VEXDREN-2710 file (C-alpha; in Angstrom, 1 decimal):
% VEXDREN-2710
k/r/px/py/pz
1/MET/-21.3/11.3/2.3
2/GLN/-19.6/9.2/5.0
3/PRO/-15.7/9.0/4.6
4/ASN/-15.7/5.3/4.1
5/ARG/-18.4/5.4/1.5
6/ARG/-16.7/8.3/-0.2
7/LEU/-13.5/6.3/-0.5
8/GLU/-15.4/3.4/-1.9
9/VAL/-16.9/5.6/-4.6
10/ILE/-13.5/7.0/-5.5
11/PHE/-12.0/3.5/-5.6
12/ASN/-14.7/2.4/-8.1
13/HIS/-14.3/5.5/-10.1
14/ILE/-10.6/5.1/-10.5
15/ASN/-10.9/1.4/-11.4
16/GLN/-13.5/2.2/-14.1
17/ASN/-11.3/4.8/-15.6
18/SER/-7.9/3.1/-15.3
19/PRO/-6.3/1.2/-18.1
20/ASN/-7.2/-2.5/-18.3
21/GLN/-4.6/-5.0/-17.1
22/ALA/-3.3/-5.6/-20.6
23/SER/-2.6/-2.0/-21.2
24/MET/-1.3/-1.4/-17.7
25/GLN/1.3/-4.1/-18.4
26/LEU/1.9/-2.8/-21.9
27/VAL/3.9/-5.9/-22.6
28/SER/5.7/-5.3/-25.9
29/ALA/7.4/-7.8/-28.2
30/SER/10.2/-5.4/-28.9
31/VAL/11.1/-1.8/-27.9
32/SER/9.8/0.9/-30.1
33/SER/11.8/3.0/-32.5
34/ILE/11.8/5.9/-30.0
35/VAL/14.3/4.1/-27.9
36/SER/15.9/1.8/-30.4
37/LYS/17.9/4.3/-32.3
38/LYS/20.1/7.3/-31.5
39/SER/19.5/10.8/-32.9
40/PRO/21.5/14.0/-32.8
41/ASP/18.4/15.6/-31.4
42/ASP/18.1/13.2/-28.4
43/ILE/17.8/14.9/-25.0
44/VAL/20.7/13.5/-23.0
45/ILE/22.0/13.8/-19.5
46/VAL/25.8/14.2/-19.2
47/CYS/26.0/14.8/-15.4
48/ALA/23.7/14.2/-12.5
49/LEU/24.8/15.0/-8.9
50/ARG/23.3/15.7/-5.5
51/THR/24.3/16.7/-2.1
52/PRO/23.8/14.3/0.8
53/ILE/20.3/14.2/2.2
54/CYS/20.1/15.2/5.8
55/LYS/17.4/15.0/8.5
56/ALA/15.6/18.3/8.9
57/LYS/16.3/20.2/12.1
58/ARG/18.5/17.4/13.4
59/GLY/21.0/16.6/10.6
60/GLY/24.1/18.0/9.1
61/PHE/22.2/20.7/7.1
62/ARG/20.0/22.0/10.0
63/ASP/21.8/25.3/10.0
64/THR/22.6/25.5/6.3
65/HIS/20.6/27.9/4.1
66/TRP/18.9/26.3/1.2
67/THR/20.7/28.5/-1.3
68/ASP/24.0/27.2/-0.1
69/LEU/22.8/23.7/-1.0
70/LEU/21.7/24.9/-4.4
71/THR/25.0/26.6/-5.0
72/VAL/26.9/23.4/-4.3
73/ALA/24.7/21.4/-6.7
74/LEU/24.9/24.0/-9.5
75/LYS/28.7/24.4/-9.1
76/GLY/29.1/20.6/-8.9
77/VAL/27.7/19.7/-12.3
78/VAL/29.9/22.4/-14.0
79/GLU/33.1/21.2/-12.2
80/LYS/32.4/17.5/-12.7
81/SER/31.4/17.8/-16.4
82/GLY/33.9/20.4/-17.4
83/VAL/31.2/22.3/-19.3
84/PRO/31.8/26.0/-18.6
85/ALA/29.0/27.8/-16.8
86/LYS/28.8/30.3/-19.7
87/ALA/27.6/27.5/-22.0
88/ILE/24.5/26.9/-19.9
89/GLU/21.6/28.9/-21.2
90/ASP/18.9/28.2/-18.7
91/VAL/18.4/26.7/-15.3
92/GLN/15.1/25.5/-13.8
93/VAL/15.0/24.9/-10.1
94/GLY/12.3/22.8/-8.4
95/THR/11.5/24.1/-4.9
96/VAL/8.3/24.0/-2.9
97/LEU/8.4/25.9/0.4
98/ALA/10.7/28.9/-0.2
99/ALA/9.0/32.3/0.0
100/GLY/8.0/33.9/-3.3
101/GLY/8.7/30.6/-5.1
102/GLY/12.4/31.1/-4.3
103/ALA/13.0/32.8/-7.6
104/THR/15.1/35.7/-6.4
105/GLU/17.3/33.7/-4.0
106/ALA/17.8/30.9/-6.5
107/ARG/19.0/33.5/-9.1
108/MET/21.4/34.8/-6.4
109/ALA/22.6/31.2/-5.8
110/LEU/23.2/30.9/-9.5
111/PHE/25.7/33.8/-9.4
112/ALA/27.3/32.5/-6.3
113/ALA/27.9/29.2/-8.2
114/GLY/29.9/31.1/-10.8
115/TYR/27.3/31.3/-13.6
116/PRO/27.3/34.5/-15.7
117/ASP/24.3/36.8/-16.0
118/SER/23.7/35.5/-19.5
119/THR/22.5/32.2/-17.9
120/CYS/18.8/32.5/-17.1
121/LEU/16.8/30.9/-14.3
122/ALA/13.3/30.2/-13.2
123/THR/11.9/28.2/-10.3
124/THR/9.0/25.7/-10.6
125/ASN/6.7/24.1/-8.1
126/ARG/4.7/21.0/-8.8
127/GLN/5.0/19.9/-5.1
128/CYS/6.9/16.6/-4.7
129/SER/7.6/16.3/-8.4
130/SER/9.2/19.8/-8.7
131/GLY/12.7/18.5/-9.3
132/LEU/11.4/16.2/-12.1
133/GLN/9.2/18.9/-13.5
134/ALA/12.3/21.2/-13.6
135/PHE/14.0/18.5/-15.7
136/VAL/11.0/18.1/-18.0
137/ASN/10.9/21.9/-18.5
138/ILE/14.5/22.0/-19.5
139/ALA/14.1/19.0/-21.8
140/GLY/11.1/20.7/-23.4
141/ALA/13.1/23.9/-24.0
142/ILE/15.9/21.9/-25.7
143/LYS/13.4/19.8/-27.7
144/SER/11.7/23.0/-29.0
145/GLY/15.0/24.6/-29.9
146/GLN/14.8/27.4/-27.3
147/ILE/18.1/26.3/-25.8
148/THR/20.8/23.7/-26.4
149/VAL/22.3/23.3/-22.9
150/GLY/20.5/23.6/-19.6
151/VAL/20.5/22.5/-16.0
152/ALA/17.5/21.1/-14.0
153/ALA/17.9/21.3/-10.3
154/GLY/15.9/20.8/-7.1
155/VAL/16.4/22.0/-3.6
156/GLU/14.6/22.1/-0.2
157/SER/15.4/23.0/3.3
158/MET/12.7/21.6/5.5
159/SER/14.8/22.7/8.5
160/GLN/14.2/26.3/7.5
161/HIS/10.7/26.0/6.0
162/GLY/7.6/24.3/7.3
163/PHE/4.7/23.1/5.2
164/GLN/2.8/26.2/6.0
165/ASN/5.4/28.3/4.1
166/GLY/4.1/26.8/0.9
167/ILE/0.5/28.0/1.4
168/GLY/-0.7/31.6/1.5
169/LYS/-3.9/33.1/2.7
170/LEU/-6.8/30.9/1.6
171/ASN/-9.9/31.9/-0.2
172/GLU/-12.8/30.6/2.0
173/LYS/-15.0/30.3/-1.0
174/LEU/-12.9/27.4/-2.2
175/MET/-13.7/25.4/0.9
176/LYS/-17.3/25.0/-0.4
177/HIS/-16.0/22.6/-3.1
178/GLN/-15.2/19.2/-1.6
179/GLU/-12.2/18.3/-3.8
180/ALA/-10.8/21.8/-3.3
181/ALA/-11.1/21.4/0.4
182/ASP/-9.5/17.9/0.1
183/CYS/-6.3/19.6/-1.2
184/LEU/-5.6/20.7/2.4
185/ILE/-5.9/17.2/3.9
186/PRO/-2.6/16.4/5.6
187/MET/-0.4/14.1/3.6
188/GLY/-0.3/11.6/6.4
189/VAL/-4.1/11.4/6.4
190/THR/-4.2/10.7/2.7
191/SER/-1.8/7.8/3.5
192/GLU/-4.3/6.5/6.0
193/ASN/-7.0/6.9/3.3
194/VAL/-5.0/4.8/0.8
195/ALA/-4.3/2.1/3.4
196/GLU/-7.9/1.9/4.4
197/ALA/-9.3/2.0/0.8
198/PHE/-7.0/-0.6/-0.5
199/ASN/-6.6/-2.8/2.6
200/ILE/-2.9/-2.3/3.1
201/SER/-2.0/-3.5/6.5
202/ARG/0.3/-2.0/9.1
203/HIS/2.6/-5.0/8.8
204/THR/2.8/-4.7/5.1
205/GLN/3.8/-1.0/5.4
206/ASP/6.4/-1.8/8.1
207/GLU/7.8/-4.6/6.1
208/PHE/8.1/-2.3/3.1
209/ALA/9.8/0.4/5.2
210/ALA/12.3/-2.0/6.8
211/LEU/13.3/-3.3/3.3
212/SER/13.9/0.3/2.2
213/GLN/16.2/0.9/5.1
214/THR/18.0/-2.4/4.7
215/LYS/18.7/-1.7/1.0
216/ALA/20.0/1.8/1.8
217/VAL/22.2/0.6/4.6
218/LYS/23.8/-1.9/2.3
219/ALA/24.2/0.6/-0.5
220/GLN/25.8/3.2/1.8
221/GLN/28.2/0.7/3.3
222/SER/29.1/-0.5/-0.2
223/GLY/29.8/3.1/-1.3
224/LEU/27.2/3.0/-4.0
225/PHE/26.1/6.6/-3.6
226/LYS/29.6/8.1/-4.0
227/ASP/29.2/8.6/-7.7
228/GLU/26.2/10.9/-7.3
229/ILE/27.1/12.7/-4.0
230/ILE/28.9/16.0/-3.7
231/PRO/30.5/16.5/-0.2
232/VAL/29.3/19.7/1.4
233/HIS/31.5/21.9/3.6
234/THR/29.2/23.7/6.0
235/SER/28.7/24.5/9.7
236/VAL/26.4/23.5/12.6
237/ASN/25.6/25.4/15.7
238/THR/26.5/23.5/18.9
239/SER/26.5/24.2/22.6
240/GLU/30.1/25.0/22.2
241/GLY/29.6/27.4/19.3
242/GLU/29.7/27.1/15.5
243/LYS/31.4/23.9/14.3
244/GLN/32.8/23.4/10.7
245/ILE/31.8/20.0/9.2
246/THR/31.9/18.2/5.9
247/VAL/28.8/16.2/5.1
248/GLU/29.6/13.3/2.8
249/GLU/26.7/10.9/3.1
250/ASP/23.0/10.7/3.8
251/ASP/22.4/10.9/7.6
252/GLY/18.9/9.4/7.8
253/VAL/19.9/5.9/6.8
254/ARG/19.6/3.5/9.8
255/SER/19.4/-0.2/10.5
256/THR/16.0/-1.2/11.6
257/THR/13.6/-4.2/11.7
258/ILE/10.0/-4.9/11.2
259/ALA/9.8/-5.6/15.0
260/ASP/11.3/-2.2/15.7
261/LEU/9.0/-0.4/13.4
262/SER/5.9/-2.2/14.8
263/LYS/6.5/-0.5/18.2
264/LEU/6.1/3.0/16.8
265/LYS/2.8/4.9/17.4
266/THR/0.6/6.0/14.6
267/VAL/0.8/9.7/13.9
268/PHE/-2.3/10.7/11.9
269/LYS/-5.1/8.4/13.1
270/LYS/-5.6/6.8/16.5
271/ASP/-6.2/3.3/15.1
272/GLY/-4.4/3.9/11.8
273/SER/-1.2/2.5/10.3
274/THR/1.0/5.4/9.2
275/THR/3.9/6.0/11.5
276/ALA/7.2/8.0/11.4
277/GLY/8.9/4.8/10.5
278/ASN/6.9/3.9/7.4
279/SER/6.8/7.4/6.1
280/SER/9.4/9.5/4.2
281/GLN/11.8/11.5/6.3
282/VAL/11.5/15.3/6.4
283/SER/14.8/16.4/4.9
284/ASP/17.2/18.9/3.4
285/GLY/19.1/18.5/0.2
286/ALA/19.8/19.6/-3.4
287/ALA/20.5/18.0/-6.8
288/ALA/21.3/19.1/-10.3
289/VAL/21.2/17.5/-13.7
290/LEU/23.1/18.8/-16.8
291/VAL/21.1/18.3/-20.0
292/MET/21.8/18.9/-23.7
293/THR/21.2/17.5/-27.2
294/ARG/23.2/14.4/-28.2
295/ALA/24.8/16.5/-30.9
296/GLU/26.1/19.0/-28.4
297/ALA/27.4/16.2/-26.1
298/VAL/29.3/14.6/-29.0
299/LYS/30.7/17.9/-30.1
300/ARG/32.0/18.5/-26.6
301/GLY/33.3/15.0/-26.2
302/LEU/31.2/14.3/-23.1
303/PRO/30.2/10.9/-21.8
304/ILE/26.4/10.4/-21.8
305/LEU/24.7/9.0/-18.7
306/GLY/21.4/8.5/-20.3
307/LYS/18.6/9.7/-22.7
308/PHE/15.3/11.2/-21.7
309/VAL/12.5/9.1/-23.4
310/SER/9.1/10.3/-22.1
311/SER/7.2/11.7/-19.2
312/ALA/3.6/12.0/-18.1
313/VAL/1.5/13.5/-15.3
314/ALA/-1.8/12.1/-14.1
315/GLY/-4.5/13.5/-11.9
316/VAL/-6.2/11.6/-9.1
317/PRO/-8.5/12.5/-6.2
318/PRO/-6.7/14.7/-3.7
319/ASN/-7.7/12.7/-0.6
320/ILE/-5.8/9.6/-2.0
321/MET/-3.1/11.6/-3.7
322/GLY/-0.6/8.8/-3.1
323/VAL/-1.9/6.6/-5.8
324/GLY/-0.6/9.0/-8.5
325/PRO/2.3/6.8/-9.7
326/ALA/-0.1/4.0/-10.5
327/TYR/-1.6/6.2/-13.2
328/ALA/1.4/8.3/-14.3
329/ILE/3.7/5.3/-14.9
330/PRO/1.5/3.5/-17.5
331/SER/1.0/6.8/-19.3
332/ALA/4.8/7.5/-19.5
333/LEU/5.4/3.9/-20.6
334/GLU/2.8/4.1/-23.3
335/LYS/4.4/7.2/-24.7
336/ALA/7.7/5.4/-24.8
337/GLY/6.2/2.2/-26.3
338/LEU/7.5/0.2/-23.4
339/SER/6.1/-2.2/-20.9
340/VAL/6.6/-2.7/-17.2
341/ALA/8.5/-5.8/-18.1
342/ASP/10.9/-3.7/-20.2
343/ILE/12.0/-1.6/-17.3
344/ASP/15.1/-2.6/-15.3
345/VAL/14.9/-0.1/-12.4
346/PHE/12.0/1.8/-11.0
347/GLU/12.8/4.8/-8.7
348/ILE/9.4/5.3/-7.0
349/ASN/9.3/7.9/-4.3
350/GLU/8.3/6.5/-0.9
351/ALA/6.3/9.4/0.4
352/PHE/4.5/6.7/2.5
353/ALA/4.8/3.0/2.5
354/SER/1.1/2.7/1.9
355/GLN/1.0/4.6/-1.4
356/ALA/4.3/3.3/-2.7
357/TYR/3.2/-0.3/-2.0
358/TYR/-0.2/0.3/-3.6
359/SER/1.3/1.7/-6.8
360/ILE/3.9/-1.1/-7.1
361/ASN/1.3/-3.8/-6.5
362/LYS/-1.3/-2.2/-8.8
363/LEU/1.1/-2.2/-11.7
364/GLY/2.6/-5.7/-11.0
365/ILE/6.1/-4.3/-10.6
366/PRO/8.5/-6.9/-9.2
367/LEU/9.7/-5.5/-5.8
368/SER/13.3/-6.5/-6.8
369/LYS/13.2/-3.7/-9.5
370/VAL/12.0/-1.0/-7.1
371/ASN/14.4/1.4/-5.3
372/PRO/17.4/-1.0/-5.3
373/LEU/19.4/1.4/-3.1
374/GLY/16.5/2.2/-0.8
375/GLY/14.0/5.1/-1.1
376/ALA/12.7/8.1/0.7
377/ILE/11.8/6.2/3.8
378/ALA/15.5/5.6/4.3
379/LEU/17.1/8.5/2.4
380/GLY/14.7/11.3/3.0
381/HIS/12.4/13.4/0.9
382/PRO/13.4/17.1/0.5
383/LEU/10.4/18.0/-1.5
384/GLY/11.7/20.1/-4.4
385/CYS/15.0/18.1/-4.6
386/THR/13.5/14.6/-4.8
387/GLY/12.8/14.4/-8.5
388/ALA/16.3/15.6/-9.5
389/ARG/17.8/13.4/-6.8
390/MET/16.0/10.3/-8.2
391/ILE/17.3/11.0/-11.7
392/ALA/20.8/11.0/-10.4
393/THR/20.3/7.8/-8.4
394/LEU/18.6/6.0/-11.3
395/LEU/21.2/6.9/-14.0
396/HIS/24.2/6.0/-11.9
397/GLN/22.5/2.7/-10.9
398/LEU/21.8/1.8/-14.5
399/LYS/25.4/2.6/-15.5
400/ARG/26.8/0.6/-12.6
401/THR/24.7/-2.5/-13.3
402/LYS/24.8/-2.1/-17.1
403/LYS/21.0/-2.1/-17.3
404/ARG/19.1/-0.2/-19.9
405/PHE/15.7/1.3/-19.0
406/GLY/14.6/3.1/-15.8
407/VAL/11.6/5.0/-14.5
408/VAL/11.3/7.8/-12.0
409/SER/7.9/8.4/-10.4
410/MET/6.3/10.0/-7.5
411/CYS/2.9/11.0/-6.0
412/ILE/2.1/14.7/-5.7
413/GLY/0.2/16.6/-3.0
414/THR/-3.3/17.8/-4.1
415/GLY/-3.8/14.7/-6.2
416/MET/-1.4/14.0/-9.0
417/GLY/1.4/11.6/-10.1
418/MET/4.3/12.1/-12.4
419/ALA/6.7/9.7/-14.1
420/ALA/9.5/9.8/-16.6
421/VAL/11.3/7.1/-18.6
422/PHE/15.1/7.1/-19.2
423/GLU/17.4/5.0/-21.3
424/ALA/21.0/4.4/-20.2
425/GLU/23.8/4.6/-22.7
END
């Protein structure tokens, strides 16, 4: 089947199996009981922090081991919250590219952060949603009674690990199955597929990217990230030797215009529309979220940032993996009994402008509600870190603006989307 015809078939298949416009909007007269009352069993977040996000191979963390970033994040939530490390029963770490799933080195980072051997740890990998999946894993463990207090973290050093680190030796038999083979399509090519299938122009993508940078520049200049960022003391190798530095802010944020972005060459297709300027930055960073029951938070006298309401994952064709949020978000909202209109802030990962714009437009989300402080095009996308980072950004933004409901969502390589709904206190 020709590529264009195949995309058309996929487009029709998705539209036939997607919720109708009424259910996509899920417009509710009032919020459901799941979010209208407080319960001692609620899963709540009492602290959410992150390191700055730095440009891979060029930024402030280019010579920093990923476990050092994870150590900073794990130590940060303990120090900021005042909850002793010995009270934390389990830690889940989202990471994508580290050898062996990063499990051994992450456990070592746990000890380096001052946690006792009674605190358990596992790593998890659902690609770009790994940080959010780590959170859902911890929330599920608390909900089921396995633990009372846990930490969900995410980390990635794309300076140290390339994309091939995350893929082992392939079974050639799998390549006989088209969708299996499509799992290996470069992410940028899937962006081109989305742009072509849904008629998203280069100008629209550049306009979206410029807006992301503009919002991030304004937020950074206004100090709006300071509540969520932990400064990191590290070192970089220079021509004059090792230099000690303190990284206090994201270093990928830059002022740009649509005119500037329009001059960039396409990367994945000769006559395509995806460029370095309208794609997420390859980055390094870590984040951690301290989670417990409401009863435990009240007992410890801790302020609550927000409550976890619902989450969902959705599968989509691998060759247009970027549309995932358009299907995960309605599912998460339906579980919460909420509508798009009920949500005050959407943090939607900007893997590529094409897919982010598609998802936003498909669901009828007002652009004013999306990534108010900028997204991954401006801030960066350290794969395993992103989901946890977005939770931190969302909850601090809801608190700062006294808004109530927020959504975190992202597309996932190999063809999925994930979303979670949160309620601020």
